[in-house]
C-alpha positions in Angstrom: 70.3 106.1 129.7 70.4 107.2 133.3 66.4 107.8 134.1 64.6 108.3 137.8 60.6 107.7 137.7 59.1 109.2 140.7 55.6 108.5 141.6 53.1 108.4 145.1 52.1 111.6 144.7 48.4 112.5 145.4 46.0 114.9 147.1 45.6 113.7 151.0 44.3 115.8 154.1 46.4 117.7 156.2 47.8 115.1 159.0 48.0 112.4 156.5 50.6 110.3 154.8 52.2 109.2 151.8 55.1 107.6 150.4 57.1 108.5 147.3 59.2 106.2 145.3 61.8 107.3 143.0 63.0 104.1 140.7 65.9 104.4 138.5 67.7 102.8 136.1 70.9 103.1 133.6 72.9 103.1 136.6 73.9 101.1 139.8 71.6 102.6 142.7 74.1 101.4 145.4 76.9 104.0 144.3 75.0 107.3 143.8 73.1 108.9 146.6 69.8 110.8 145.7 68.1 113.7 146.8 64.1 114.6 147.2 63.6 117.9 146.4 60.1 120.5 145.9 58.7 122.9 143.9 55.6 124.7 145.1 54.4 127.3 142.5 56.1 130.4 142.6 59.0 129.5 145.0 62.4 128.2 144.2 63.0 124.1 144.4 64.3 123.3 147.7 66.2 119.9 148.9 63.9 117.9 151.5 65.9 115.0 152.3 69.2 113.1 150.8 70.3 110.1 151.3 73.7 108.7 150.8 75.2 105.8 149.3 78.7 105.2 150.9 77.6 105.2 154.3 73.9 105.7 154.1 73.5 109.3 155.9 70.3 110.5 155.5 69.4 114.4 155.9 66.4 116.6 155.8 65.6 120.0 155.6 64.3 121.6 159.1 60.9 121.7 158.4 60.4 117.9 157.6 62.6 116.8 160.6 60.7 114.4 162.0 57.8 114.0 160.1 59.6 112.6 156.6 61.8 109.3 156.5 64.1 108.7 153.7 65.4 105.4 152.4 67.0 103.1 149.9 66.4 99.8 148.4 69.3 98.8 146.3 68.0 95.7 145.1 64.8 97.0 144.1 66.4 100.0 142.7 64.2 102.4 144.7 64.8 105.4 147.3 61.8 106.0 149.0 60.3 109.1 150.7 57.5 108.4 153.6 55.9 111.6 154.4 53.8 111.9 157.6 52.0 114.8 159.3 51.4 116.3 156.3 50.4 120.1 155.8 49.3 122.1 153.2 53.0 124.0 153.1 54.7 120.7 152.1 52.0 120.5 148.8 54.7 120.5 145.8 56.1 118.5 143.0 58.8 116.6 144.4 61.7 115.1 142.6 64.1 113.1 142.8 67.4 113.7 141.6 71.1 112.2 141.8 74.9 114.0 141.9 78.1 112.3 140.4 78.7 110.8 143.6 77.8 108.8 146.7 77.8 111.4 149.5 75.1 113.8 149.8 76.9 116.8 151.8 80.3 116.5 149.8 77.6 116.7 146.3 76.2 119.6 147.2 73.0 118.8 149.0 70.8 120.9 149.5 71.4 122.6 146.8 69.8 121.0 143.1 72.1 123.3 140.7 74.7 120.7 141.9 72.2 117.0 140.7 72.7 116.8 137.0 69.6 113.8 136.7 66.0 114.5 137.6 62.9 112.7 137.5 59.8 114.2 136.1 58.8 114.7 139.2 55.2 113.6 141.5 52.7 116.3 142.5 51.5 116.1 146.1 48.7 118.5 147.5 48.0 118.8 151.0 44.3 120.2 151.6 41.2 119.7 153.3 
């Protein structure tokens, strides 16, 4: 059974850092693109970052470019999202999800509707 589990969220002050992890099971991570999404209260779910498996390409939403870094360790079946210089507007529930293919853009990122399997999310709160 395909499963994704996020961890690493928490409360952090503005300017701080967090590293989120997404551990997958039930499928071979090597062959799948993994996207990170977030949803703040009253807002739609939005794509934050994505990493392809086909060539390792990475993609970022404009507001997080230069602050967030996505990476993957296929041997550990884990995808990471390193978040630096956090801002209050980064506060949201963060989810990882997998598409049915190996390339983020071809598989529809940043549109959440094209990603069929999701974790339950981890809360990130940026506040002083």
